[in-house]
N, C-alpha and C positions, 0 to 999 in steps of 0.2 A: 504494499500499500504507500509506505513512503517512497519509495522510487517512482511509481505511478505518479504521486502527487510533481515529483520535481520534472518529470518528463512532460507532465501537463503545464507546468510554467515555463518549462523551457519553450515549448510552443507558442504559449499565449505571447512571450516576448517576442518570437518570430513574426508572429500576425498583427500585433498591435502596436502601431507606431506612436500612439499616445501614451502607452505604457514605457515604452522606450524613452520618450523625450522627459518625462518626470524623472525617471530613474537614472538618466544621464544626470541630471542636474544633482542628485543624491551622491552618484559615485564620483562627480567632480569635486565634490565638496569634500568627500572621504579622502581622495587621494591628496588634495591639497594641505589636507591636516596631517598626514603621514610623515615620518621620520625619513630619511633616506637610508635605504637598505631593503631587506628581504621582509615582507608582511606574510602573515598568516591571516586567511580567510576562514572564518568558522562558518557553518553552514551557506556554504558556496551556492546551494540550489542550481539554479540554471546556468551557472558558470559566467556571469556577466561581467563581473568586476575583472576577469582577465582583458576585457577589450580597454581598459582604463588604466590598470597597472601593470608593468612588466614583471617587476620582481616580486610575485605572488606565487604562495602555496595554497591552493583553494581546495578546503575539505567540507565534509558535510557528515552526517549521522551514517548514511548509507553510502555505499560504494558505486559511484555511476562512470562511465567511461569520459564525461568531459571533465570531471574534476580530477586531483592529485591525489587524494588519500580520503578514507574514511575514518574519523575521529570523533570521539565522544569530547565536548567541550569541557565537561568534568574531569577529565582525565586524558590530558593531551600524549601522545605518543611521541613527543619530541623533547630533546636535552635543554635543560635550563641555559638561558639566554640565547637562542637560536633566532631570535626574530627582533626587527626593529619597530615592527607594527602588529597588533591583532587587530582585526576589522570584521566586522558582520553588520548584515544589514537583517533586521526583523527575525533576530535568533533569540536575544537574552530572554525575552516573553515567553519562549518554549522550552526554556531550561529548567529542570526540575529544582535543582539546587544552585541560584546565582552565585551565592557564597564560594561554592568549590571552582566554578567558572573564573572567577575574579582571581582566586588563588592560584589557578593554572596560568593564567594571563601574567600574572605578575610574575610567576616562575620562568615561563618561556621567553619573556622579553628581557631585551638587554638594557642597562641602566638607560636612563633618559627615553626608552621607548614608550609607546603610544598604545593604548585602548580606544579604539574608535567606533562607534557604535551609532546606528540609526534605529530608532525603536517608535512605537505607538506613543502617543503623549495622551494622557487624560487631562481634559479639561472642560469645562461645563457643556461647550457644544460637541467636542469628540466624543465626550461620555455618551451622549444619546446616539449618536451615529453607530459606535462600535457596540454598544448595548442592545440595540433594538435591531441592525441593519449588517451586522457582522457575525459570522459562525463562532468567533472566538469568545469565550467569556471575558468579565470584568469585574474582577473580586477585589475590591478595595480594601477588603479585612485581611488579607494574605499579609505573612511575615516575608520579606525578600530577601531576609538574611537566616532564615531559618537553615538548621544541619539535621542531619540524621539520616537514615539508610535510605537507599533509592529503590523507588517502587517498580519491580519487575514487570508488572503488568502494565506500565504506564506508555502511551503510545508516543514516539518522537515529536510527533505534531500537535499535542495537547499543551494547551495554552493558559496563560492569564496576560491579557494586555495591560492590566494595571501594575505589572512588577515594575516596568522602568521608572514609571512616575513614582512609584512607593521608594524605589531603592534611591534613586538620585534626587528626591524633593522631599517627600514626607520624613524618610528614615535617613536622610543626607548624613547626618551627625553620626548616626550608629554605623553605616559607613565607612567614614573616615575613620572612627575609631577601630574597627575591625581591622582596615587596611592602612596603616600609617605610611607605609612605603607608597601607595597611589594617592594622586592628587587630582581632581577633577580642574581642569585647565579650560574648559570650554563646555557649556550647557545651555543650547538655543533651542527655541520652540519655534518649527518649521509648519510649512503644507497648511494652507487656510483653505484653500479653495479647490485648486488643481487636481491635487491627489484624491479627494473624496469623489470629485466629480468624475474623475477617468474610471473608477471601479477597480482599480488596482490589478490584483492577477485573477479577475474573474472577465467574462468574456464582452461583457458591457461596458459602455461610456457614454458619458454626457456632451463630453468636448472633443473636438479635432485635436490632433498634435500640431496642427499651424498655430493655435492661440495659446498653447502651453507656454513658450516663451514671452510674450506679454503678461499672462497671468502671473509667471513666476516673478517677475520684474515687480510686479504690484504687491505682490507677498512680501517681498524684500523691503519694502518702504513701510508695510503695515504690521509685520510680525513683532516688532518692537513695542508697538503701541496695543494690539490685540492678542498678541499669541498667548498670553496667560487666559484667555476667555474661548479662544477659537483655533489653537494650533491642533494639529493632529500628528505631530512628529516631534520627537525629542533627538537631537544631535548631541553627542556627547563624547569629548575628549578627555582620557585620562592617562596622565603620565607617571610612569614610573621612575620614582626619585633616586637620583644618583647616591653615592655615598656620603659625599659633601653634603648634600641637602636633606639627607637622613640624620646627619650628626647635628643638623641644627636644632633638631626636634628633640633631641635626647635630655 
């Protein structure tokens, strides 16, 4: 089932210009935030990041021909300090134990390396859309830093779209205390109109690819003003502190 979902996403990417236009903006933001060097992509899905970044190892929870490896984000099969960046799009809210992912990302990153995430944002307007028009649940009572045994019966695409907002906004101080070697250096609220109107990775769209560019330009101007009310996406950049930075906090 997981492989079938990824194949369907890959086919939608090929057939849907409006989807490519919107996600191209996302990938350009991600690559602009990356440190020089090799990047690890978690949840590579349909394999699109490779069109924007040359030095990338793309993985997903299942093995598919267009990605480089299968890997569980909670137990990465890579040596410590292997990567300059760990990047993912719409993955964190699918991970059963985000705490384990952050620990693994910190381990495989080089000092000064970055975790770069694009995830759902829960705002007053997006909550209604995600709650009533999206198949993935929004559970605001969840603990994003909970730990414990993994559920062997859990499906890889099970999700809670609230996890990123809970982790980086409501429970931000807990996250900082749990991971003193990681620092949130950027948190932006994106996607006001174009993304929800595009239908995302569904067959329908209410807009054409031709108007995506003007809509995104308008969103860039409006997001600082109404992002807390209406944004559909969080863009998060987390940096692994080097030895000098860590020493200042001892």
